[in-house]
C-alpha positions, 0 to 999 in steps of 0.5 A, spaced: 042 289 821 050 287 821 051 284 814 057 280 817 054 277 823 048 275 818 053 271 813 056 268 819 050 265 822 047 263 815 053 259 814 053 256 820 048 251 817 053 250 811 059 247 816 055 241 819 052 239 812 059 239 810 062 235 816 056 230 815 057 229 808 065 228 809 064 224 816 058 220 814 059 218 807 067 219 805 067 225 800 073 222 797 068 217 794 065 219 788 060 214 788 053 218 787 049 214 791 053 215 797 052 223 796 045 222 795 044 218 801 048 223 805 043 229 803 037 225 804 039 224 811 040 231 812 034 233 809 030 228 814 032 233 819 029 239 816 026 244 817 032 247 821 032 254 825 039 257 823 037 264 827 032 268 829 030 270 822 033 264 818 030 257 817 033 252 812 028 249 808 031 244 803 038 241 801 039 237 795 044 234 790 044 237 783 049 235 778 056 237 782 052 242 786 050 242 793 044 246 794 041 249 800 034 253 801 033 258 806 027 262 808 028 269 811 022 271 816 025 278 816 025 284 811 032 284 807 034 289 802 036 285 795 039 291 791 045 289 787 050 292 792 047 289 798 047 282 794 054 283 792 056 285 799 053 278 802 056 274 796 063 277 798 062 275 805 059 268 804 065 267 799 070 269 805 066 264 810 066 258 805 073 259 803 076 259 810 072 253 812 077 247 810 070 242 809 067 247 804 074 248 801 074 240 800 067 240 797 069 245 792 076 242 791 072 235 789 068 239 784 062 241 787 059 248 787 055 251 794 049 254 792 045 257 797 038 260 795 034 265 800 027 266 799 024 273 802 018 275 805 014 281 803 015 287 802 021 286 799 019 279 796 016 274 795 022 273 791 029 270 792 036 271 791 042 266 790 049 265 793 053 261 788 060 259 790 063 255 784 070 250 785 075 255 783 072 261 787 077 260 793 084 263 790 
């Protein structure tokens, strides 16, 4: 399985979320209620198929965290080296996108949680990208 291809595909879902938040509810407006309504609008469209092995099952707004949850329907290695490589590629993709950089610049972290099936799971791993990670 090509790690770079999977990261690109998995982050395809994050860009529409960022665009939706930005265009629908003006991300420059710090009003928490607007952010919550935009996340609710995105959540209403879930579950959403990202690719042949990934479904986005949730999105929520925490305390300055935009969290997306995904179900992986294929076995995926979760050793520390693989997760580190996955995070590195995810960070590269997020930092390259102007919408993601805007969200990060507003002080929001991007938290992507991936749930895995057996035999490697059930379990999960997380890719957290914090404001300031893109340098």
